[in-house]
N, C-alpha and C positions, 0 to 999 in steps of 0.2 A: 288105917285107911289106905286106899290105893296110892295116894300121893306119897304117904310116908313109906310105903313098901317100895315104891319106885326110887325114892331117895336112898333108902337102905341098899337097894340093889346097886345103884350107881356108886355109893360109897364102898361097897364090897368089891365091885369091879376095879375101882381106883386103887383100893388097898392091894388087891391081887396083882394088878399091873405093876404097882410100886415094888411089891415083893419080888416079882419076876425080874424087874430091872435091876434091883439091888443084888439079887442072886447072880444074875449074869455078870454084873459089874464085879462082884466079889470073886467069882470064878475066874474072870479074866485077870484080875489083879493077882490072885493066888497062882495062876499058871505062869504069869510073867515073873513073879517073885521066885517061884521054885526054879525056873530056868536060870535066873541070875544067881541064886544061891548055889546052884550046882556049878555054874561057870566060875564063880568066885570062891567056891568052897567056903561059904560063909552062911551058916545056919543060925537064925536068930533064936535066942532063948527068952525073948521078951514075953511076959504074960499077955494073954488075950483080954480084950475088954469084956468085963462081966456083963451079963444080960443077954438080950436076944441076939441070935446069930447074925441077923441082918440089920441090926441097929446102925444108925448113921455113924456112930462113933467107931464101930467095928470096921466099916469101909474106910473111914478116915485113917484108922490105924494101918490098914493094909496099904493105902495109898502112900502113907508116910514111909512105911517099910520099903516099898518098891522104889520110891524116890531116893531113899538112903542108899539102896543098892546101886541105882543108876549113878549116883554121885561117886560111890566107891569105885565103880567100874571106870568112870572117866578119870578119876585120880590114878588108878592103877595103870591105865593106858598111857597117861602122861608120864608116870614114873618109869614104865617099861621103855617108852621111847627115849627118855633121857638116859636110862641105864644102857640101852643099846648103843646110843651115840657115843657115850663115854667108852664103852668097850671097843667099839669099832675104831675110834680115834687112837686108842692105845695099841690095838692090834697093828694099825698102820705105822705108828711111831716106832714100835718095837720090831716091826717086820715079821710078825707072827705068821708061820706058814699056814697054808690052806688046810692041811690035815687037822691041825689043832682047832681051827675055826669050825670046820665041819663037825668035829667031835663035840664041841660045845653046843652047836646048833641042834645036833641030834639029841643031846641030853635034855634040852629045854623045849623042843618043838611040841611035845604032847602036854606040857604043863599049863599052857594057856595063861590065864590071869591068876592062877592059884598061887599060894604062898611059895610052893616049891620052885617055881620059876624065878622068883625074886631071890630066893636063897642061893640058887645056882649062879644067878647074875652077880649078886653082891660078892660071892666067893671068887668068881672069875675076875671081877674088877679089883678086889683087894690083891689078888695074886699079880695082876698086871701092874698095879701101882708099885708093889714091892720090887718087881723085876725092873721097872723103869728107874726106880731110885738107885738100884744097884748097878745099872748099866749106863748111867748118865755120861760117864767119861767116854766109853766106847761109842755111844751114839753121837756124842759131840764130834768125835773124830770122823765118823762116817759122814755126818752132815757137812763138816769142813771139806771132805773130799768131794762131795757133791757140789759145794759152792765153788771150789777150784775148777771143777769140770765145766760148770755153767759159765763161769767167768771166761774160761778159754773159748768155749763155744760161742759166746756173745762178744768175744774180742774186747772184753772190758779193760779200759786203761788202768795202768798201775795206780794212779792217783785215786780212782774210784774204789779200787780194791783195798787200798790202805785206809780209806775212809770208814770201812766197816770194821770198827775196832775189835769186836768180840773175836773175829777170826784170828787175830794176832795176840790175844790175851792169854798168856800162859800162867798167870798168877791167880786169877779167880778160881774159886772152888767149882768143881763140875756138878752144879746143881741142876734141878729140873728147869728152873728159870733161865739159867745160862744156856742150857740145851734149847729152850724155846726160842731164844734170840737167833740161834743158827737155823732152826727149822723155819722160822718166819722169813729169813733171808732166802732160804732154798725155795720156799713157796713164791716169794716175790720174783725171783729170777726165772722160775719155771713159767710163771704167768707172763713175764716179759718175753720169754722165748716163744711162747704160744702166740702172743700178739705179733711178734716179728716174723713168724714163719712165712706169711704171704709175701712180705717185702724181701726177705732173704731169698726166696725162690725166684723172684723177679731179678734180683741182683745176680744170682747164679746163672739164670738164663741169659742175661745181658752179657755177662763175661764169656759164656760159651759162644755167643754170636760174635763177640769181638775177636775171639781167637779164630773162629771160622772165617771171619772176614779177612784177617791177616793171612791165613793159609790160602784163601781164595785169590787174594791179590798176588801172592807169590807164584801161584800156579799160572795166573793169567799173564804174568810177565814173560813166561816161556812161550814165545810165538811158535816154537817148533811143535808144540803139543797138537796143533791143528793138522800137522802133516803125518803124525804117527798113525799107524794102522794096527789092527789086531784086537783081540779081546781086551787086553790091558788098556788100550787107547779108548775103546768104547766105554769101559767102566770109568775111566778118568773123566770122559766128557759127561757121563751120567752124573757122576759126583759133582762136577762143576755146575751143571744145570740145577741140581737139587740144592747145592750150597747157595747159589745165587737167589733162589726162592726163599731160603731161610734167612739169608742176610738182609733181604728186603724188609723183614719184620723189625729190624734193629731201630730205625728212626721212631717208629710208632711206639715200640716197647720203651725206648729211652724217654720219650715224652711222658708216657703214662707213669713210669717209675719216678721221674723227676717230680711230677705233681704229688705223688703219694709220699715221697720223702719230705717234701716241703711241708705238707700237711702234718706228717708225723712229728716233725721237729717243732711244730707250734706248741706241743705239750709234752714231748718226750726228748730224752737225750739223742744225739745224732746216731744214725746207723753207721757202723764201722765196717770197713773191709780191709783186711790185713793191717789192722791197727789205725787206719786213717778214715776220716769222714768220707763217706761214699759220694756225697754231693760234690765235695772238692775233687774227687777223682773224675767224676763226670765232667766237671768243668775243664780239667786237664785233658781228658779224652777229646773234648770238643775243640780245644785249642790245637791239639796234636793233629786231629783230623783236618782242621782248616789249614794248618801248615803243610800237611801232606798233599792236600788238594792244590795248594798254591805251588808247591814244588813240582807236582805232576804237570800243572799247566805251564809252568816256566820251562820245564824240560821239553814239553810238547812244542811250545813256541820256538825254543832253541833249535829243535830238530827241524821244524818247518823252515826256519831261517837258513839253517845249514843246507837243506835241500834246494832252496831257492838260489843260494849262493853257488852251489855246485852246478845247478842248471844254467845259471847265468854265465858261469865260467866255461861250461861246455859250449854254450851258444857263441861266446866270443872266440873260442878256439876254432869252431867250425867256420865262423865268419873270416877269420884270419887265414885259414887254410884255403878258402875260396879265393 
């Protein structure tokens, strides 16, 4: 009948549509699978599901294969990242030159995620570990030299230096663990130096301005400078004016540095200058400046008194003469 024919046609259309969808789905899965198999150099030898090419089980099998490849790729990426970090860390610890690093990268750059890349990586890692084991003594000595240099640069007190026992240990075997203690101290000191840089620059700037202020005061004590003429005198006055502008920055710089040093010492050891706590030096500088101002005012008052006395004496002499 017409109704049965219509139902048959609908069923045929649905079947044809399902077949087309499955075919497209299977083709997409197979395309993605082949791409990953090539990338990973991993070709499956698993038997295909028996029966119709487009059976649901066949698509399920293709999906499972693709997912397995995706999982394998993720695992290899993670392993490659870990391997690369281990190699880079050992390159740094051993001080491997750039030429050797470039040679290794050139050897593996076309390997992608295939097995040959991991073979090269594991071989390089094993070689580096063996080299590290054989050079622990030499590397420890180099780390100690770095520590000594950083201690000097950071003006580390002797008591703090002595507190790092591995530096003075000449008995323990030069193992990788012993080396790691020194490397950790180098890293800690380098981090501290990096944190201190802004403060140290402010300290250096303040010390420069203090020296310039002293030089400026010495220059200004020479009253005869204002009577001198010629190119040299002009250059001297130019320097004096520029120095006065720079020295005017000193109070504001000192205030800012003081605040930063107090904040720093809330969580860190004191900042040292020539072996002494710089906040203590700033306090001494303040006292010395106050004493200098007081002495200057006293000398000025004394000079004024002397002038008044001489003027009074001259007045008396003139009165007597009359």
